[in-house]
C-alpha positions in Angstrom: 0.0 0.2 0.1 1.6 3.0 -1.2 2.1 6.1 1.3 -0.6 9.1 1.7 0.7 12.2 0.8 0.2 14.9 3.7 -1.1 18.0 2.6 1.1 21.1 3.3 0.5 22.7 7.1 -0.9 19.4 8.3 1.8 17.3 10.5 2.1 14.8 13.3 -0.6 11.6 14.3 -4.1 12.6 13.3 -3.1 15.1 11.1 -3.9 18.2 12.9 -3.4 21.5 11.0 0.1 23.2 12.2 -0.4 26.8 13.2 2.0 29.6 11.7 4.6 29.1 14.3 4.8 25.4 13.7 4.7 25.8 9.7 7.7 28.1 10.2 9.8 25.7 12.5 9.0 23.2 10.5 10.6 24.9 7.3 13.3 26.3 9.3 14.3 22.6 10.6 14.2 21.5 6.8 16.2 24.3 5.6 18.8 23.4 8.5 18.8 19.4 7.2 19.2 20.7 3.9 22.3 23.0 4.6 23.7 20.1 7.2 23.1 17.6 4.4 24.8 19.6 1.8 27.7 20.6 4.3 28.4 17.2 4.9 28.7 16.2 1.2 30.9 19.4 0.2 33.0 18.4 3.3 32.9 14.8 2.9 34.1 15.5 -0.9 37.1 17.9 0.7 37.8 15.1 3.1 38.9 12.3 0.2 41.7 14.4 -0.4 42.4 15.9 2.8 42.6 14.1 6.2 39.2 13.1 7.3 36.4 10.6 7.1 35.0 11.3 3.1 33.0 8.8 2.0 31.0 8.4 5.3 30.6 12.2 5.5 29.3 12.2 1.5 27.2 9.1 2.6 26.0 10.8 5.9 25.2 14.2 3.7 23.3 11.9 1.1 21.2 10.4 3.7 19.8 13.7 5.1 19.7 15.1 1.3 17.8 12.0 0.3 14.9 13.1 2.6 14.2 15.8 0.2 15.5 14.6 -3.3 15.5 11.5 -5.1 18.6 11.7 -6.6 20.7 11.7 -3.4 18.3 8.4 -2.6 20.0 6.9 -6.1 23.6 7.3 -4.9 23.3 6.2 -1.4 23.9 2.3 -2.0 26.9 2.7 -4.3 28.4 5.1 -1.9 27.6 3.1 1.0 29.0 0.0 -0.3 32.6 1.8 -0.9 32.4 2.9 2.8 31.8 -0.2 3.8 34.4 -2.0 1.9 37.0 0.7 2.6 36.4 0.6 6.5 36.8 -3.5 6.2 40.3 -2.8 4.0 41.2 -0.5 6.7 41.5 -3.0 9.6 42.3 -6.0 7.4 45.8 -6.3 9.2 47.1 -5.1 12.6 49.6 -2.7 11.1 46.8 -1.0 9.0 45.1 -0.5 12.6 48.2 0.9 14.3 49.2 3.1 11.5 45.8 4.5 11.1 45.7 4.7 15.4 48.9 6.5 14.9 47.9 9.0 12.1 44.5 9.9 14.3 46.6 10.3 17.0 49.2 12.4 15.1 46.1 14.8 13.9 45.0 15.2 17.3 48.7 16.5 18.4 48.7 18.8 15.8 45.4 20.2 16.8 46.4 20.5 20.3 50.0 22.4 19.0 47.6 24.9 17.0 45.1 25.3 20.5 48.2 26.0 22.2 49.9 28.1 19.5 53.4 28.0 21.0 55.7 31.2 19.9 57.3 30.9 16.6 60.8 28.5 16.6 63.8 30.4 15.6 64.3 28.0 12.9 61.2 28.7 11.3 62.1 30.4 7.6 58.8 31.7 6.7 57.1 34.7 8.1 55.6 34.9 11.5 51.8 34.9 9.8 52.5 31.7 8.3 53.2 29.7 11.8 50.2 27.6 12.8 47.8 29.6 10.6 44.1 29.2 11.3 44.5 29.7 15.0 41.3 27.8 17.2 39.3 26.8 14.3 42.1 25.1 12.7 43.1 23.6 16.0 39.3 22.8 17.0 39.1 21.0 13.6 42.2 19.0 13.8 40.9 17.6 17.2 37.7 16.8 16.3 38.9 14.9 12.9 41.2 13.2 14.8 38.7 12.1 17.2 36.1 11.1 14.4 38.8 8.9 12.8 39.4 6.8 16.1 36.2 6.2 16.6 35.3 5.1 13.3 38.6 3.2 13.4 37.4 1.4 16.6 33.8 1.2 14.8 35.6 -0.7 12.0 38.0 -3.0 14.2 34.2 -4.2 16.2 32.9 -4.5 13.0 34.9 -6.1 10.5 38.6 -7.3 11.9 38.7 -10.8 11.7 35.0 -11.4 10.4 35.0 -12.5 6.8 31.2 -13.0 6.9 30.7 -9.4 7.4 32.9 -8.5 4.4 31.2 -10.9 2.4 28.3 -9.5 3.1 29.3 -6.1 1.5 30.9 -8.0 -1.4 27.1 -9.6 -1.9 25.6 -6.0 -1.4 28.0 -5.5 -4.2 26.9 -7.9 -6.3 23.5 -7.6 -6.2 24.0 -3.6 -7.4 
């Protein structure tokens, strides 16, 4: 049975009419979700070449955008499969897990350095304005990226490391595409 379309101005159980304030709040929520979805897609595309969980961010953004755009829903499955394959491959071996962990910790360390903003060392050959540019914003972003990377790595280890049946499920889903 197909889902019934809800007329504008109605919502919730029993389809009670939304007043003006509720309609505005619903519109603000929709706009905020669209902005968040697009920010995640754009940031995820940037993170494909910069440090960060690019595919996961693109996938998250598309999940949000798929609530509004049919084209986003069509692209979810291929990106989800690529993201899951990447997560599984990243924890196939212990050296990969260790290197990924060290890289994430190094990113956090750089972020902390940016947040502390020590004085420019005497050996720094460039102008002072190029010593740790970006300030707190850059430092916070680096720390957050490192924490997200560690969280995703922990999730990947729990989900995929030493579990060939989980990897086989991904391969099976990819074959059904």
